[in-house]
N, C-alpha and C positions, 0 to 999 in steps of 0.2 A: 132784453134789458136784463144788465148786471146789477150787482149790488152796489157798485160805484155809480152807474147811472141813477140809480134811484136816490143815493144821498147828494150827489153833485152833479147834475146833469151837464156842467161845462167842463168837465175834465176831460181829457182826451182817452180814446178807447183804441185797442189793438186787439180784436177779436179772433180767436182761432178755435174751429170744430174741434173737439177732442177726438172724433171718430176719424179725422185724418191721420192722427198718431197712434192710437190705442191699437196695438197688436201689428203695427206697421212699422214704418222707418222713422228715423229721427228728423224733426224738423226745426232747423235754426230760424232764430228770430233776431231783431235789432229793434229795441225800441229807443229813439232818440228824437223827443219833443223838439219842435220848433220854438222860437223865442216866445210866440203868442203862447204856445200850449205849456211853456215853462213857466210862464206869468201866473197863467191859471192854476196851476199846481203850488206855485210859491204862495198864492193867496190862499188855496185851501190849507196849506201847512201852516200858515202865520209866518212865512218865510219874509225876509225884505227883499230878497232876489235869488234867483236860481239860475246863475250863468251857464253852468254846465249840467248835464244829466243824462246818462246812457244806462241801459240796460240790455245786456246781450247775452244770450244763451240759447239753450235749445229745450225742446219738448220730446221725451224719448220714450219709446215703449219700455214698459216694466213688467216681466211677465206676460201673461196671455191679455190682459185686458188692462192693466193700469198704466198709468202715463206719470214719468217723472219729469221734474222743471228744474233745471239749474241754469243760473244766470249769475252774471257778474255786475254789480252795480257802480258806478262810477259818477261821482257829483261834486260840484262846487257850489256850498249854499252860503247865504249871508243871512244871519239871524241877530236879532236884537240882545245884547250882552244883558245876562240876568241881573246883574248888578247896576249897569251904568245906562243900558238901553243903547250903546254905541254898537255900530254895524260890526259883528265878528264873523271873519270868513273862515270855512271849514271845508277841507277837502275830505271826502268820504269815499272809501271803497270796501265793499261788502260782498258776500256771496249769499246766495239764495237757493236753498234746495226744498222742494215740496213735492210729496208724492200724492198723486191723485187715485184715490182706489176706487175701482169699479164695483167692488161689494162692500163698501165701507158702510158700516151700521154705527149709527150714532150710539154711544155706552148708555146704559141705563143709569139712572140716576142714583141707584142702590149700589152700583159698582163702585169699590175703593180704589181701583187701579186707574191711574190719569193715563189717557191715550197720548201717544205721541203727538206733539204739537205739529209736525210737518207732514201728517197724512190728514188729506181731506176725502170727501166725496168727490167723485170723478164728476164734474158739471158737463153739460152738453157743449158750453162754450167757456174757454180759458181766456180772459181778458189780460194778456200780458201787460198792458198799460195799468190796469188796476192793482195787479201784482206787485209791478214797479214803483208805483207811488206808495203802496204799504210797506214795501222795504224801504223806501227813502225815509219814511215817516219813522220806522223802528230804528233805523240808522242815526238820526239826527241827534246830536249831543243834547241832553237834557236841562244842562244849565251853562250854556255858552258865557265864556268870559273872556273880556277885553284885556289886552296885556296892562298890567298895573292895577287893574280893577280888584279892589279887595273890598270884603264886608268890615264896616268898621262899627264900632259899639256906639249907639246912639243911647243917650242918656235925656230923658224927659222928665219933668217934676213940677209942680206947682211952686209958685214964689214962696221962697223961704224953708222949703222942704229939699233935703239932701235926696238926688235922685238915685235910683236903684242901680248898682253895678252888676256885671255878670258874676262877679265873685258871693255877691250877697244872696244869689239864686242857687248856690251850690250849698245844700244844708250839710253836707259830709266834708266838707273842705276841712274844717276845723279838727276832725278827727285823727287825721295824721299826727299833728302836734301832740293831742292828747294821747295817743296810743305811745308815741316816743317819750312822754314824760310817767307814763306808767311803767315803761321799761327800765327808765334810768331817774328814779325819783330824785337823786342828789342833783341832778343837772338843773341849770336854771332855765325855764321856758323861754322858747324864742317867738 
């Protein structure tokens, strides 16, 4: 059982034993989930739709016992606009590289050096689907925006009270005029 299975058992898996690669020859893989699996992935990532998704690459020996994963992600995703909630289509392309180290040791909390993000302990099973889904999640636009969607200023206030504007919340905006006045005291203030 992989971490992804524990989190969401409905997500697809594509496991490979790391012993098949470690110190041997390159193993090529292709993860291209069918429509039902793409729908499960879309639901897990809060996407409106996932019409296309592929993750193609290789697991290659690296040194005596380590394994290097290199893969290209290609996807077409539909997300809700962060402003209007209208569907936004995005075409994604990304490359993923990870090194799985046989003798990887988790750094002590006292160590100040931050380890490289792309090095992990070599697991017994490498789930290509889990890596692909994680790579897709990281490649998604954080704030997708539909064409023409803009943030507009909303002003709310009780009846009879002037609503606060953005300019009112900028306490140092008037300092520029004051600085100009101090430089040129003979000129009228604008």
